[in-house]
C-alpha positions, 0 to 999 in steps of 0.5 A: 044396965049393961056394962062394957069393959074395952081392953085394947093393946095399942102402940102409944108413943111419947107425945101421943094421947093415951087413947088410940084413934080406933078406941076413941072412935068406938067410945065416941060412937057409944057416947053419942047414943041416947041409951048411953048412961041409962041402958049401958055404959062403957069403960076403956083400959089400954095396954101399951105394947111398948110397956111389955117385954118378952117376959110379960105373960097373960097373967101379968096383964090380968093382974094389971086390970084387976083393980077394975072390979071385973065381975061388975061388967057384963061384957069384956071386949078385947082387941085381937091383932097379930101383936097381941095374939099370943096373950088372948086365949090365956088372958080370957081363961085367967079372967074366968078362973082366977078373977071369976068373970062370968060375963061374955067376951067379945073379940074384934080386930084383924085376927077375927075378921080374917079368921076362918073359924074364930069360935074354934081359935078362941073357944072361951069367947062368945061374941066375935066382931067381923069388921069395924067395931063401933056399931057392932058393939053398940048392937051387942049392948042393946041385946041384938046379938047374944053369941056368934059372929057379927058382921059390921054395918057402918056408915063412917059419917055417923061416927062423931069425932073423938077429938072435938067431942073430948073423948080423946083429950088434946092438950095445947101444943099436943105433940102428935095426933092421928086422924083418918079421912077414909078407911080401907084401900082400893088396891089389892096387894097380896100382903096387906090387910088394910083392904076391907077383905070382908066388904071390899069397901072404902069408907069415906069420912064426912069432909066437914068432920075432917075440917072440924078436926083440922080447925080444932088441931090448929086451935090446939097448936098440934105439932104433928098430924098423922093421917092414917089412910092406907093411901091418902091420895086416892079417891076424890076428896084428898085435894079438897082436904089439902086445899082446906089445910092450905086455907087454914094456914096449918103449920102442923107437920102433916104425915100422909101415906101416898102412892106414886102412881096416883101422882099423875096428870093435872091432879098429880100436879095440883097435889104437888103444888099443894104439898109445896104450900104445907109442912108435909111429909109423904110416906111411899110404901113402894115395897120393891122396885123390881117389876116382876116382884111387884106383879107377884104381890099385885102392885105392878110398880112402874119404875119409870113413873116412880123415878119421874115423881121422885125427881119432881119431889126432889126439885120441889124439896118436898119431904118424903120417904120410901119403904121397902119389904124384904122377904117377898116372893121371888126376891133375892138378896141382889134384887133387894139391894137393887131396889135400894140402889134404884131409890138412891140413884133417883135421889131418895135417901130416906129409905126404910125396909121391913121384914115380910109378915104373913098376915091372916086373911091376906092372899099371900098368907094362903100362898105360903107353901107355893113360895116355900116360905118359912117363918120365925119369930125374930122381933120383940113382939113375937110376930113371925116374919118370913126368913126363907123361901124358894128364892133366898136362904135364911143366911141371905135373909139376915144379910137383907136384915143387916142392910135394912138396919143400916138404912135407918141412919141415912135419913136426909136427901143430899 
């Protein structure tokens, strides 16, 4: 019988389940297969990124999982993202040399899906999952793939709910949970890795499964539901899902990521009407209010329409926030300040701003030289951010950073 150890590097906050939604989805999919328990089994260990610090090494992480009897596993699958990139190669080497792991490594995540040649970047790994991991890992365990790059083929509706199946345990009065109604994004922002760059698809979850989860969360009196869809109010089903929340008289705080431009016409009015009936918080990733900057990142923001929607949100007293990015192509210290001022002038005071990261596989990652972008490691997770370009100096970037940090203290509309 094949044995799999799945190691994930997750951001688990207080009040959230100890298993992330991504891992819960993989595990519930494996548990649902008739071969589970007879032909293969799987175990999961999470590394909470919030428990690590700048001194944490790959050896520390290897020592943490030593108790699992690593050599009893045929496969060790490790999530590969920008926040744990620095540990991966050393970790695999340590597990081979110090703990004598003789099985095969599997890597999956954005760092693999958007790598030009993962076998060269991660020489100690034998198997690479390109795209979503549920079915690819199942096929590996069933012996279909022995080595190389595996491209995922997945129907989202085939994944059992990790919540209603008990894969992710939920307590009564649970503080927070995360769900998804779709995967991928239909838009093509040059900085973003949410879009399925491999298959260019948006995968839709079966609405009945979404409804089952919402009913389950109501029964458990969950306090907050974070919906992880990159853009919730895109596609054809989001109004149906909101209507279901209203009919259930759901009192949980619902947090969704939304886009200004899709709040338009009759559907836009219905969306706002439904939001008024719910305990909801909308998160808008505007990135910039400067139209020229938005065109360069393929967003084409329309300030007039955005201002109109904010006016509606304020009039209806719907809770929302807007996030910006500093370090964008052609951005200046002045234009960044102007984006903030645009939001404030239109009644938004819950503003957040984040530094630009050049994520592997994105269009902007390939345009780094075009805009003369330079990166440095500034944050606690050793993720490089853009600190200089042909439109701003490093000193000006730090002024943008200082401005962004003051925004965190202004969180309520006045």
